[in-house]
VOGU-3710 file (C-alpha; in Angstrom, 3 decimals, decimal comma):
1> valqmlvagt> -65,503/147,376/102,518  -65,000/144,057/100,763  -62,974/143,938/97,581  -62,799/141,002/95,185  -60,178/140,971/92,418  -59,512/138,480/89,650  -55,905/138,260/88,415  -55,008/136,423/85,211  -51,403/135,467/84,427  -50,040/136,320/80,984
11> rsvqlekvlq> -46,439/135,122/81,082  -44,468/132,455/82,933  -41,303/133,490/84,798  -38,590/131,658/86,685  -36,836/132,745/89,908  -33,051/133,040/89,414  -31,755/134,857/92,504  -33,007/136,615/95,633  -31,649/140,172/95,736  -33,189/141,330/98,999
21> rgpplqvqia> -35,401/139,498/101,417  -36,903/142,830/102,402  -39,520/143,645/102,990  -40,234/144,131/100,230  -38,809/141,036/98,648  -36,623/141,726/95,631  -35,722/138,919/93,247  -34,156/138,467/89,838  -36,355/136,585/87,354  -36,144/135,336/83,800
31> evtqvpwdnk> -38,995/134,642/81,402  -39,594/130,991/80,672  -39,370/130,164/77,071  -42,171/127,800/76,043  -41,499/125,139/73,472  -43,489/126,003/70,352  -46,251/123,570/69,509  -46,902/121,989/66,156  -50,447/122,251/64,750  -49,916/119,048/62,811
41> demlkatlhe> -48,906/116,959/65,835  -51,633/114,316/66,053  -50,737/113,286/69,609  -50,986/116,874/70,797  -54,339/117,360/69,080  -55,741/114,163/70,634  -54,541/115,121/74,117  -55,944/118,623/73,695  -59,378/117,398/72,616  -59,501/114,802/75,435
51> tmqtvkeimr> -58,661/117,520/77,935  -61,434/119,739/76,594  -63,908/116,838/76,678  -62,998/116,046/80,259  -63,440/119,691/81,281  -66,921/119,716/79,730  -67,841/116,477/81,498  -66,678/117,860/84,844  -68,779/120,970/84,221  -71,782/118,754/83,531
61> vspsfrehaa> -71,289/116,631/86,648  -70,534/119,462/89,077  -72,188/122,900/88,734  -69,422/124,498/90,836  -66,913/123,952/88,039  -69,178/125,780/85,595  -69,181/128,791/87,884  -65,397/128,557/88,207  -64,919/128,462/84,440  -67,361/131,350/83,878
71> mlnqsyanma> -65,203/133,562/86,053  -62,204/132,942/83,794  -63,608/134,684/80,731  -60,342/135,447/79,054  -58,884/132,032/79,722  -62,067/130,430/78,489  -61,731/132,431/75,272  -58,189/131,114/74,849  -59,562/127,609/75,406  -61,899/128,127/72,535
81> qlepntvahl> -58,828/128,838/70,386  -57,316/125,583/71,661  -53,996/127,045/72,807  -52,268/124,056/74,580  -50,532/125,919/77,428  -53,624/127,925/78,365  -55,819/124,814/78,253  -53,386/122,902/80,453  -53,152/125,738/82,992  -56,934/126,164/83,146
91> aasmttaege> -57,503/122,413/83,442  -55,016/122,176/86,292  -56,587/125,158/88,079  -59,981/123,420/88,072  -58,652/120,515/90,120  -58,093/120,173/93,857  -54,636/118,653/93,422  -51,760/119,325/95,779  -49,459/122,325/95,268  -46,569/120,159/94,128
101> elqkvleitn> -48,633/118,671/91,338  -49,809/122,096/90,140  -46,265/123,462/90,295  -45,114/120,616/88,120  -47,651/121,618/85,460  -46,237/125,151/85,434  -42,625/123,977/85,169  -43,165/121,694/82,186  -42,385/123,547/78,971  -43,315/120,837/76,491
111> pteklrhale> -46,992/121,379/75,477  -47,678/117,675/75,021  -46,157/116,762/78,387  -47,944/119,678/80,103  -51,334/118,636/78,677  -50,817/114,992/79,594  -49,984/115,839/83,216  -52,931/118,213/83,488  -55,209/115,549/81,989  -54,190/113,053/84,676
121> llkkelelak> -55,106/115,522/87,398  -58,371/116,265/85,604  -59,330/112,581/85,369  -58,788/112,127/89,086  -60,972/115,150/89,738  -63,671/113,716/87,449  -63,826/110,449/89,386  -64,043/112,370/92,646  -66,857/114,525/91,254  -68,796/111,435/90,117
131> lqqkisnqie> -68,456/109,856/93,577  -69,598/113,079/95,181  -72,593/113,231/92,870  -73,513/109,591/93,682  -73,452/110,284/97,399  -75,502/113,409/96,898  -78,079/111,545/94,801  -78,480/108,848/97,464  -79,052/111,402/100,203  -81,499/113,364/98,085
141> ekmsknqref> -83,384/110,169/97,190  -83,721/109,206/100,833  -84,827/112,673/101,830  -87,333/112,840/99,007  -88,738/109,448/100,050  -89,166/110,608/103,640  -90,739/113,829/102,460  -93,079/111,902/100,201  -94,145/109,600/103,041  -94,635/112,588/105,298
151> mlreqlksik> -96,794/114,325/102,729  -98,858/111,195/102,089  -99,323/110,648/105,802  -100,492/114,197/106,296  -102,898/113,843/103,387  -104,230/110,584/104,851  -104,851/112,310/108,170  -106,742/115,072/106,415  -108,876/112,573/104,483  -109,726/110,601/107,635
161> kelgidkddg> -110,556/113,792/109,441  -112,926/114,871/106,665  -114,622/111,443/106,692  -115,003/111,460/110,457  -112,852/108,382/110,981  -109,827/110,135/112,394  -107,623/107,510/114,011  -104,898/109,920/114,999  -103,704/108,613/118,339  -102,439/111,951/119,485
171> setilqkfkd> -101,796/112,657/123,113  -105,115/114,454/123,555  -107,096/111,631/121,959  -105,357/108,961/124,025  -105,750/110,925/127,238  -109,459/111,331/126,551  -109,782/107,596/125,946  -108,079/106,868/129,272  -110,320/109,339/131,087  -113,437/107,785/129,555
181> rlegkevpke> -112,425/104,414/131,001  -112,372/105,850/134,518  -115,904/107,236/134,335  -118,133/105,536/136,877  -115,213/103,931/138,743  -114,285/104,763/142,319  -110,530/104,899/141,984  -108,639/104,682/145,308  -106,754/107,785/146,427  -103,234/106,464/145,825
191> aneaiesefe> -104,123/105,039/142,426  -105,883/108,265/141,428  -102,846/110,352/142,393  -100,607/108,119/140,300  -102,996/108,346/137,329  -103,233/112,149/137,496  -99,468/112,438/137,735  -99,016/110,204/134,704  -101,659/112,213/132,792  -99,652/115,414/133,262
201> kfanlakesq> -96,439/113,674/132,315  -97,942/112,028/129,222  -99,445/115,284/127,932  -96,007/116,874/127,693  -94,220/113,934/126,064  -93,410/113,811/122,383  -94,121/110,690/120,385  -90,434/110,336/119,627  -89,577/110,245/123,325  -88,421/106,956/124,834
211> eyqmtrnyld> -90,815/107,330/127,762  -93,842/107,934/125,553  -94,700/104,269/124,952  -93,785/103,237/128,498  -96,056/105,872/130,001  -98,839/105,019/127,562  -98,687/101,307/128,476  -98,625/102,152/132,166  -101,702/104,358/131,848  -103,401/101,677/129,775
221> wltsmpwsvy> -103,029/99,162/132,637  -103,977/101,652/135,340  -107,156/102,761/133,584  -108,129/99,203/132,565  -108,265/97,978/136,157  -111,780/97,312/137,541  -111,521/99,802/140,401  -114,486/99,124/142,745  -116,315/97,123/140,043  -117,936/93,929/141,330
231> skdtfdlkka> -119,969/91,197/139,682  -123,412/90,382/141,024  -123,251/87,444/143,413  -125,720/84,571/143,613  -127,708/84,296/146,838  -129,729/81,201/145,854  -128,503/78,089/147,669  -130,733/75,766/145,671  -129,552/77,074/142,309  -125,920/76,863/143,382
241> qeildrdhyg> -126,402/73,270/144,525  -127,986/72,366/141,183  -125,046/73,808/139,257  -122,521/71,951/141,401  -124,410/68,656/141,169  -124,848/69,071/137,416  -121,134/69,033/136,705  -119,678/66,912/139,519  -120,697/63,858/141,510  -119,755/63,623/145,173
251> ladikdrire> -117,257/66,182/146,524  -119,618/66,840/149,425  -117,055/68,766/151,491  -116,397/71,281/148,722  -120,074/71,753/147,947  -120,891/72,267/151,621  -118,148/74,895/151,912  -119,535/76,823/148,925  -123,035/76,651/150,405  -121,632/78,067/153,644
261> fiavgvlrgs> -119,978/80,864/151,682  -123,287/81,779/150,048  -125,219/81,483/153,330  -122,852/83,926/155,042  -123,365/86,356/152,174  -127,151/86,062/152,513  -127,065/86,849/156,245  -124,630/89,739/155,777  -126,603/91,065/152,845  -123,538/91,184/150,656
271> mqgkngkilc> -120,502/89,132/149,783  -118,323/92,210/149,415  -115,987/93,584/152,036  -113,262/91,520/153,640  -114,820/88,322/152,432  -112,081/86,896/150,247  -111,151/83,338/151,125  -108,284/81,031/150,319  -109,336/77,414/149,838  -106,947/74,579/149,046
281> fvgppgvgkt> -108,248/71,360/147,514  -105,867/68,476/148,201  -106,341/65,076/146,658  -105,123/62,521/144,129  -105,035/63,315/140,402  -108,283/63,023/138,487  -110,756/63,614/141,332  -112,026/66,936/139,939  -110,031/69,558/141,863  -109,388/71,791/138,863
291> sigksiaeal> -112,615/71,251/136,941  -114,831/72,081/139,895  -113,317/75,575/140,068  -115,300/76,762/137,053  -118,484/75,220/138,446  -117,958/77,047/141,737  -117,528/80,333/139,879  -120,770/79,737/137,987  -122,576/78,767/141,173  -121,438/81,984/142,861
301> grefyrfsvg> -122,096/84,130/139,793  -118,469/85,214/139,561  -115,936/85,463/136,763  -113,407/82,628/136,543  -109,671/82,862/135,944  -107,147/80,039/136,162  -103,379/79,990/136,067  -100,939/77,240/136,989  -97,857/77,735/139,140  -96,482/74,240/138,511
311> glydvaeikg> -92,789/74,657/137,743  -93,018/78,455/138,119  -89,651/79,879/139,183  -89,879/83,625/138,456  -91,285/85,954/141,109  -92,238/88,418/138,362  -95,026/86,047/137,262  -96,741/86,804/140,579  -95,526/90,297/141,455  -94,870/91,687/137,966
321> hrrtyvgamp> -91,774/93,320/136,459  -90,353/96,702/137,267  -91,341/99,270/134,645  -87,697/100,047/133,927  -87,305/96,733/132,077  -88,017/96,391/128,369  -91,230/94,444/127,816  -92,274/94,758/131,473  -95,730/93,430/132,367  -97,823/93,112/135,543
331> gkliqclkkt> -98,171/89,820/137,371  -100,800/87,171/136,825  -103,244/88,642/139,325  -103,315/92,075/137,666  -103,752/90,366/134,296  -106,656/88,434/135,838  -108,389/91,592/137,051  -107,989/93,276/133,664  -109,370/90,257/131,812  -112,331/89,572/134,112
341> qtsnplvlid> -113,100/93,302/134,684  -114,329/92,569/138,206  -112,689/92,997/141,582  -114,191/89,805/142,997  -113,458/86,959/140,558  -112,701/83,377/141,472  -108,997/82,739/140,894  -107,860/79,131/140,625  -104,151/78,680/141,379  -103,391/75,220/140,047
351> evdkigrghh> -100,602/72,830/141,129  -99,531/74,953/144,082  -97,558/72,012/145,493  -95,303/71,924/142,413  -94,190/75,546/142,474  -90,517/75,937/141,611  -87,661/78,009/142,933  -84,895/79,529/140,808  -82,354/82,321/140,646  -85,166/84,802/139,936
361> gdpssallel> -86,494/84,354/143,479  -88,957/82,180/145,363  -92,511/82,438/143,946  -93,972/80,630/146,976  -92,781/83,485/149,161  -94,337/85,968/146,744  -97,665/84,175/147,180  -97,588/84,827/150,925  -98,678/88,445/150,494  -101,264/87,546/147,863
371> ldpsqnsafm> -102,875/84,751/149,896  -102,824/86,471/153,276  -106,295/87,899/154,118  -104,712/90,502/156,377  -102,341/91,785/153,655  -103,962/91,322/150,265  -106,285/94,286/150,751  -103,287/96,376/149,633  -101,453/94,033/147,278  -98,531/95,838/145,635
381> dhyldvpvdc> -97,621/94,797/142,119  -94,137/95,818/140,967  -95,459/97,134/137,644  -98,496/99,102/138,831  -96,732/100,235/142,010  -100,065/101,195/143,597  -102,075/99,174/146,162  -104,721/96,857/144,694  -107,522/95,455/146,854  -107,602/91,658/146,479
391> snilfvctan> -109,551/90,959/149,663  -112,774/90,212/147,751  -111,200/87,592/145,501  -112,015/83,951/146,229  -108,752/82,069/145,835  -108,904/78,330/145,191  -105,637/76,382/145,171  -105,182/72,770/144,125  -102,494/70,304/145,177  -101,853/66,582/145,200
401> vldtipgpll> -99,887/66,535/148,467  -99,237/68,979/151,275  -95,667/67,925/151,996  -94,089/70,167/149,347  -96,121/73,283/150,212  -94,124/75,663/152,445  -95,476/75,896/155,986  -96,161/79,661/156,008  -98,064/79,377/152,733  -100,055/76,364/153,911
411> drmevirltg> -100,965/78,210/157,105  -102,848/80,821/155,048  -105,076/78,251/153,344  -108,226/76,460/154,372  -107,449/72,867/153,396  -110,240/70,636/152,082  -109,154/67,071/151,397  -110,595/65,133/148,504  -110,373/61,389/148,889  -110,398/59,017/145,961
421> ydlqekmkia> -113,575/57,616/144,478  -114,713/54,113/145,396  -116,374/51,618/143,061  -119,925/52,875/143,558  -118,914/56,509/143,039  -116,969/55,683/139,901  -119,949/53,760/138,561  -122,210/56,783/139,065  -119,693/59,147/137,494  -119,213/56,873/134,493
431> enylvpsamv> -122,938/56,348/133,908  -124,000/59,971/134,424  -121,043/61,927/133,039  -118,260/60,022/131,296  -120,188/57,641/129,032  -122,775/60,191/127,731  -120,046/62,760/127,130  -117,864/60,269/125,258  -120,832/59,085/123,165  -121,598/62,639/122,072
441> evglkqkedk> -117,944/63,355/121,411  -117,542/60,501/118,915  -120,965/61,013/117,298  -122,734/57,934/118,633  -125,336/60,200/120,230  -126,623/63,642/119,388  -127,139/66,458/121,844  -130,442/67,464/120,253  -132,976/65,420/118,326  -133,694/68,437/116,087
451> tkekeatppk> -130,363/67,929/114,429  -131,330/64,403/113,401  -134,684/65,539/112,058  -133,042/68,277/110,081  -130,571/65,840/108,563  -133,304/63,308/107,741  -135,696/65,841/106,152  -135,193/65,994/102,363  -134,947/69,451/100,747  -138,109/70,890/99,144
461> peessaesss> -137,840/71,643/95,439  -140,093/74,726/95,574  -137,714/76,613/97,876  -135,061/78,617/96,064  -132,473/77,977/98,754  -133,156/74,267/98,574  -132,797/74,356/94,795  -129,414/76,028/95,039  -128,358/73,491/97,659  -129,465/70,544/95,489
471> daasevgeam> -127,673/72,023/92,480  -124,499/72,364/94,525  -124,910/68,826/95,793  -125,299/67,482/92,247  -122,137/69,284/91,191  -120,219/67,797/94,121  -121,743/64,396/93,406  -120,134/64,352/89,995  -116,735/64,637/91,660  -117,166/62,286/94,648
481> pempkkpevk> -119,441/59,283/95,343  -122,525/59,747/97,456  -122,153/58,600/101,078  -124,625/56,010/102,369  -127,477/57,200/104,513  -126,603/57,475/108,182  -128,295/54,710/110,149  -129,820/54,999/113,594  -127,280/53,837/116,180  -127,959/52,531/119,653
491> avieasaies> -124,674/52,145/121,539  -124,682/50,810/125,092  -121,878/50,083/127,546  -123,315/47,716/130,129  -122,882/48,290/133,843  -120,997/45,017/134,200  -118,455/46,236/131,643  -117,973/49,528/133,496  -117,566/47,698/136,799  -115,022/45,342/135,307
501> lirwycreag> -113,238/48,299/133,714  -112,972/49,983/137,103  -111,883/46,825/138,932  -109,335/45,403/136,495  -108,164/48,388/134,435  -108,605/51,640/136,354  -107,880/51,357/140,058  -106,648/54,922/140,424  -108,278/57,213/142,960  -109,435/59,583/140,215
511> vrnlqkhier> -111,445/59,008/137,052  -109,096/60,445/134,434  -107,778/57,030/133,420  -111,326/55,656/133,436  -112,379/58,467/131,104  -109,560/57,580/128,699  -110,643/53,927/128,584  -114,290/54,841/128,038  -113,333/57,199/125,211  -111,238/54,430/123,692
521> icrkmatkvv> -114,214/52,058/123,808  -116,470/54,673/122,201  -113,969/55,284/119,407  -113,810/51,591/118,609  -117,603/51,411/118,650  -117,715/54,351/116,228  -115,262/52,534/113,984  -117,484/49,444/113,920  -120,511/51,597/113,082  -118,751/53,264/110,160
531> ekwegrttte> -117,407/49,939/108,874  -120,903/48,499/108,815  -122,218/51,740/107,383  -119,804/51,619/104,468  -120,435/47,951/103,914  -116,893/46,848/104,710  -117,947/44,100/107,089  -121,011/42,829/105,185  -121,376/41,078/101,865  -125,119/41,386/101,371
541> gdasekdtae> -126,275/42,877/98,096  -124,654/45,234/95,652  -123,042/48,468/96,811  -125,277/50,652/94,648  -128,422/48,973/95,972  -127,217/49,310/99,531  -126,591/53,040/99,158  -130,138/53,712/98,040  -131,819/51,367/100,533  -132,958/52,632/103,911
551> pspmelrvde> -130,319/51,441/106,439  -131,494/49,287/109,287  -130,918/50,466/112,878  -127,625/49,396/114,423  -127,192/48,242/117,997  -123,840/47,843/119,691  -123,467/46,556/123,220  -120,236/46,249/125,138  -120,373/43,719/127,961  -117,746/42,426/130,346
561> aalteyvgkp> -116,635/39,671/127,988  -115,973/42,125/125,144  -113,672/44,426/127,116  -110,553/42,571/125,974  -111,437/43,322/122,361  -111,877/47,035/123,038  -109,203/47,920/125,616  -106,861/44,941/125,631  -105,943/42,577/128,437  -106,596/43,594/132,056
571> vftsdrlyeg> -103,860/45,540/133,782  -104,616/43,884/137,108  -105,195/40,135/137,050  -105,858/39,644/140,759  -106,676/41,630/143,856  -104,286/39,573/145,947  -100,679/38,484/145,678  -101,513/35,307/147,632  -104,725/33,600/146,595  -104,619/30,924/149,314
581> slpsgtvtgl> -103,461/31,069/152,899  -100,541/33,255/153,791  -97,210/31,687/154,775  -95,668/32,500/158,124  -93,971/35,870/158,100  -96,302/37,419/155,498  -98,853/40,083/156,464  -101,310/42,103/154,388  -100,731/45,820/154,917  -102,582/48,845/153,608
591> awtamggsvl> -100,852/51,790/151,936  -101,851/55,194/150,603  -100,351/56,748/147,485  -101,066/59,849/145,443  -103,099/57,606/143,118  -105,235/56,125/145,934  -105,130/53,142/148,297  -103,450/49,812/147,650  -102,576/46,554/149,374  -98,953/46,308/150,514
601> yieatalprr> -97,664/42,881/151,487  -94,803/42,605/153,984  -92,749/39,399/153,678  -90,269/38,274/156,333  -87,976/35,256/156,282  -84,899/34,059/158,194  -81,792/31,913/157,770  -79,913/30,297/160,696  -76,704/31,993/161,673  -73,426/30,086/161,447
611> nagdaerpaa> -72,593/28,487/164,865  -75,920/29,756/166,189  -76,959/28,117/169,458  -73,486/26,607/170,088  -73,538/25,209/173,631  -69,734/25,356/173,899  -69,650/29,152/173,367  -68,075/30,745/176,445  -70,416/32,688/178,625  -68,116/35,714/178,490
621> vpavppslav> -68,608/36,018/174,730  -71,723/38,167/174,063  -74,396/37,023/171,608  -74,374/38,583/168,153  -77,128/41,247/167,879  -79,860/40,445/165,376  -79,445/41,812/161,855  -82,253/42,831/159,509  -81,830/43,321/155,747  -84,585/45,391/154,153
631> tgqlgnvmke> -85,377/45,290/150,415  -88,123/46,544/148,122  -86,865/50,094/147,437  -88,037/51,438/150,801  -87,503/55,031/151,829  -85,696/56,250/154,914  -88,885/56,452/156,978  -89,816/52,824/156,308  -86,241/51,670/156,956  -86,346/53,312/160,386
641> ssqiallvar> -89,790/51,789/160,957  -88,318/48,338/160,249  -85,655/48,817/162,950  -88,274/49,895/165,475  -90,489/46,974/164,413  -87,620/44,542/165,089  -87,105/45,967/168,582  -90,830/45,828/169,404  -91,007/42,240/168,107  -88,054/41,211/170,308
651> rqlqsrkqsg> -89,745/42,719/173,350  -92,988/40,897/172,505  -91,118/37,590/172,393  -89,297/38,319/175,653  -92,575/39,092/177,369  -93,813/35,668/176,225  -90,625/33,837/177,255  -89,769/32,923/173,662  -86,688/35,058/173,037  -83,691/33,833/171,067
661> ffeehelflh> -85,105/33,457/167,567  -83,964/36,822/166,247  -80,450/36,410/167,692  -80,020/32,988/166,110  -81,176/33,931/162,598  -80,364/36,372/159,841  -83,556/38,293/159,136  -84,800/39,556/155,766  -87,749/41,889/155,185  -89,144/42,550/151,714
671> cpegatpkdg> -92,000/44,533/150,165  -93,002/43,075/146,781  -92,896/45,106/143,569  -89,368/46,274/144,246  -89,386/48,576/141,215  -91,930/50,828/142,949  -90,491/53,269/145,524  -92,243/53,080/148,889  -92,099/55,326/151,910  -94,323/56,630/154,651
681> psagvtmtta> -95,085/56,312/158,383  -97,808/53,660/158,295  -96,117/50,242/157,996  -94,663/49,797/161,508  -97,524/47,645/162,805  -97,459/45,448/159,699  -93,680/44,920/159,866  -93,812/44,007/163,570  -96,603/41,499/162,952  -94,681/39,929/160,055
691> llslalekpi> -91,550/39,428/162,210  -93,606/37,893/165,039  -95,455/35,630/162,611  -92,093/34,393/161,354  -90,673/33,865/164,860  -93,804/32,111/166,211  -94,367/30,205/162,947  -97,997/31,255/163,018  -99,555/32,397/159,738  -101,787/35,463/159,712
701> ptdlamtgev> -105,413/35,083/158,558  -105,857/35,755/154,844  -108,707/38,227/155,325  -106,826/40,344/157,887  -105,265/43,667/156,827  -103,746/46,359/158,994  -102,147/49,778/158,960  -100,536/52,013/161,558  -97,210/53,204/162,870  -95,676/51,813/166,052
711> slngkvlavg> -93,551/53,700/168,539  -90,543/52,406/170,467  -92,779/51,552/173,434  -95,382/49,802/171,294  -97,868/52,656/170,941  -99,942/52,510/167,739  -99,907/55,921/166,072  -102,457/57,495/163,718  -102,081/57,406/159,924  -103,845/58,990/156,961
721> gikektiaar> -105,833/57,802/153,962  -108,350/55,683/155,882  -110,958/55,809/153,109  -108,518/54,807/150,368  -107,119/52,005/152,507  -110,609/50,730/153,324  -111,466/50,658/149,614  -108,247/48,753/148,882  -109,039/46,249/151,648  -112,554/45,602/150,332
731> ragcktlvfp> -111,162/45,182/146,813  -108,677/42,600/148,102  -111,370/40,711/150,015  -110,071/41,580/153,509  -112,981/41,554/155,966  -111,047/42,181/159,190  -109,112/45,423/159,553  -106,858/46,855/162,237  -106,683/50,647/162,479  -105,163/52,959/165,100
741> eanrrdydel> -107,593/54,135/167,751  -106,861/57,724/166,740  -108,391/56,999/163,319  -111,777/55,859/164,677  -113,279/59,226/163,789  -112,048/58,972/160,188  -113,584/55,532/159,836  -116,919/56,625/161,321  -117,176/59,347/158,658  -117,047/56,784/155,825
751> pkylqdgltv> -120,247/55,991/153,914  -122,315/53,148/155,312  -121,839/50,978/152,238  -118,062/51,021/152,738  -118,414/49,804/156,332  -120,859/47,009/155,594  -119,377/43,521/155,986  -116,182/44,720/157,682  -114,925/43,940/161,177  -112,658/46,745/162,323
761> hfathfdevf> -110,450/46,678/165,423  -109,000/49,911/166,781  -105,741/49,545/168,689  -103,848/51,898/170,986  -100,996/49,462/171,792  -99,415/46,669/169,816  -100,625/44,130/172,397  -104,119/44,635/171,016  -102,837/44,082/167,466  -101,114/40,872/168,671
771> dvafaekvpe> -104,353/39,584/170,167  -106,219/40,129/166,874  -103,496/38,757/164,599  -102,635/35,612/166,611  -106,001/34,814/168,241  -107,165/31,214/168,152  -109,968/30,667/165,723  -113,280/29,949/167,337  -114,849/26,806/165,787  -118,211/27,308/164,163
781> q> -121,201/25,965/166,055
//
């Protein structure tokens, strides 16, 4: 049984002495005599009223104080009579002050002092109550706001549901959407097991769970994959050839390979199955390696996706991130399959020779699994974590050089080399592709004649739409002047100008630089057209008359003589460093660079040694070995070639009983254009011939050029870039060439027009090179 009792004190007593500690406790007390209060004391009245006002304010701020005061009925009645001691005691009892402070209120006998002390405690309690109320209001405001948003959101859901536009992405709705995506797809067993497992997991997750969004994203990728979905392939060889020829000139090797790919599909009846291939196009910049990828995809009827790995250093770009990471995503290949929605797209991996390597791993090693036909049928992405069949994808990689591609990766590719374009090929490309495209781009030509007719046809007044258009035009005409009528323009870039542009401005193997120059010419032609159109270059007639008159057709022709005005002075002023005969010790070599072929001159000279050939030198003192200083910013390979060339040259002189020159002279070998780095295994023959020409004092014929590496025993070794070097030789006017015998096959594959007018000697040993370089000229009959 609970018992609640309210005790009210009536008199104040003071402890004088403890009689017995008990229990029970017995003490001797004395009644405390209170100081009588004066009704006329103004200070007391003011303190009393302030105390009462503060008590009322506390009751207003905090409801708990009102309940506390209601329980003290008798004391509250005394408060109404404004008895100072009772008011002070009640005020102090309403506070949460410490016991010492409350005891002090009881001990004070002066009414004014008692009220003042109680008022101080009451003021502190008032400030605490206000702070408590402020905190409470803030919490209630926040809770009411959340409740309001919750109610509004629930009402919005109900409204959308009634209207039939319910967008509530609940678990059931999302799961149904994922299941709808999988209809009609043959999902592999492992992928299907993973999807079903994630379905069960997702159905039991709350939206507030941390795994909810991760699981939803994972299911989104799994169900968006084109499982067993293939695009329809093209089996028409003729149509494929037309598409390839429409967009690109030349590139016969690539086109033949695509025709073979289609032909195999025709005989097999399908291009599906383990028919994915990895092709690698290697060639100089600007020859069309990247752009032909899209044409191949169109010719095969496949979707096209391109991504570049140049400078790529993170393995996750290929293999994807683990799902445990925040913001994890699949690799590029999975993104490709989701975007193309087919399992057999054409994927172009650009700049594979410039792939990087960082602290996040080696991406080139990650490509090994992707580009291996025996492994990519079960490619494992770190994010999906289920096997994905990539065996039907046609991979096309592009590179400028093969040296920087790792050997294991290169072994998985079918390499197709693209040589640079010669003069005739560049002329065809410029006339058929570059010039028309640039003309359309700058507005000198229109794609369709209908556009011109539409612009030239005046609007009819009886048509309402025409009336509104004319009204709008009149309103605009008040604000801006009317433009002159557009004249008919006939812009022509002559073949001689294109040939000169190729020969003296754009000698690169590709056509990218040629395209830039042609676009520059077209822009300047457009500027001239507009200047004449606006009357800035003519002074005939008044401007107002000219605007209304029918403009006369304009014709602009760019010939060889006008190239300087359009593109500036020629970059190359001559094809040869030496216009006349070559001095002794100078030989014309042929080099290959990433930009194409070029002529590389090798210059050799000598200075007599001090005390060379001294007859009084004792026989016991050995001769000083020959020294060779090499300049021209040559790489390590060419420096070693120069040492071997010196040894082979010394042996050639000894075999001809003319030794002694190299020991008696200080030798210097230089390759002009020292600011350009040079390296490669193809200058040994040229260096040896230059040293022999210097020692024998026999100049080499001006029209003779050579290339090839020489071994320690004089063997002439094979080199690369025969087509580019042949083009460079023809450009320099060299009619007699010396190639290694091992490169005869490469030369025979060149077009007939590149071989016309050339006399080519194929050498297996340097003796054959010597016979060609230092043969006596046969007098003409």
